[in-house]
Each structure stands twice: as C-alpha cells, then as structure tokens.
C-alpha positions in Angstrom: -0.1 -0.2 0.4 1.3 4.0 -0.7 1.7 5.6 2.1 -0.7 8.0 2.7 -0.3 11.8 3.5 -1.7 13.9 5.7 -5.1 14.4 5.9 -4.8 18.4 4.1 -3.0 17.4 1.6 -5.6 14.5 0.0 -8.7 16.9 0.4 -6.7 20.1 -1.4 -7.9 22.0 1.9 -5.0 24.4 3.5 -3.4 27.6 3.1 -2.7 27.9 -0.4 -6.0 27.5 -1.6 -8.4 30.1 -2.1 -12.0 29.7 -3.7 -12.5 30.7 -7.3 -13.2 34.3 -7.9 -12.6 35.6 -4.7 -10.6 39.0 -3.9 -7.0 38.2 -3.5 -6.0 41.9 -1.9 -6.8 42.9 1.7 -11.4 43.5 2.2 -12.0 46.3 1.8 -14.5 48.2 4.0 -18.0 50.1 2.2 -18.6 53.1 4.0 -22.3 54.4 4.4 -23.0 57.3 2.0 -25.8 58.6 4.5 -23.1 58.4 7.4 -20.2 60.2 5.6 -22.8 62.8 4.6 -24.5 63.7 7.4 -27.4 62.7 6.5 -29.8 61.7 9.3 -33.0 60.6 7.4 -34.1 59.5 3.7 -36.1 61.5 2.1 -38.3 59.5 -0.6 -39.3 62.6 -3.0 -34.9 62.4 -4.1 -35.6 60.1 -6.7 -31.8 61.0 -8.1 -30.4 59.0 -4.9 -32.7 56.2 -4.5 -32.1 55.1 -7.8 -28.6 53.8 -6.8 -30.3 51.4 -4.6 -32.7 49.8 -6.7 -31.1 47.3 -9.8 -32.1 47.7 -13.0 -35.0 45.0 -12.7 -36.7 47.7 -9.5 -35.4 45.0 -6.7 -33.9 47.0 -3.9 -29.9 45.9 -3.4 -28.7 44.4 -0.4 -26.5 46.4 2.1 -23.8 44.3 0.9 -23.9 45.2 -2.2 -24.7 49.0 -1.7 -22.5 49.2 1.5 -25.1 51.5 3.7 -24.9 51.0 7.1 -28.3 49.2 8.9 -29.9 52.2 10.2 -29.8 53.8 6.6 -30.6 50.5 4.6 -33.7 50.0 6.7 -34.6 54.4 5.6 -33.3 53.1 1.8 -36.2 50.2 1.4 -38.6 52.2 3.3 -37.7 55.3 1.1 -37.9 53.5 -1.9 -41.1 51.4 -1.0 -43.1 55.1 -0.5 -41.8 56.6 -3.5 -43.0 53.0 -5.5 -46.4 53.9 -4.0 -46.2 57.9 -4.7 -45.2 56.6 -8.5 -42.1 58.1 -8.5 -40.4 55.2 -8.5 -41.5 51.9 -10.9 -42.3 49.0 -9.5 -40.4 47.1 -12.1 -38.4 47.0 -14.7 -40.1 48.8 -18.5 
C-alpha cells in the first residue's frame, strides 16, 4: 500500500488554496454614503439618490452591495417603497 499523506493534502485544503472568484487583496470596508454626508433621514422624494439603491430589474439592492449601514439601509428600503407608492419609482423594469 502507498503511504498516505496528511488529510489536508488529500482533500486539497490548506493555506495555499483559495476559492475561485474571491478577492485576492485585503478586504475593503464599504462606508455608508449617508453616514459620510451626515444625512439623518433618507428622503423618498429624492429619486436620483434612491435609484442607486434599486437594481435595473427594480429590486432593492442589499447592504452587501450598496455599502449602507443597517440603519440607513432600512430607511432606504422604506423610502423606495414610499416612492413606488407615490409613482416616483417604478415597481419593475420597463
């Protein structure tokens, strides 16, 4: 029987292995736009600002994508829903 190596060597795990598509550099922390600009409340009437937080399909983008903090992401979600109700933003793509 051939000698067996370390378990990590057999499975391909270990320090030298990375997931495909993962960033190779240091992890960059995204900063909240509203916190940087010291904006307390997100205004549903500001369509241009809200469009950055809505995808082309009309879905509200997640915190992971937008970089907004928890508090402001909730305000963005409520503001987008209000803007949709007032017909300032579309519910779905054209």
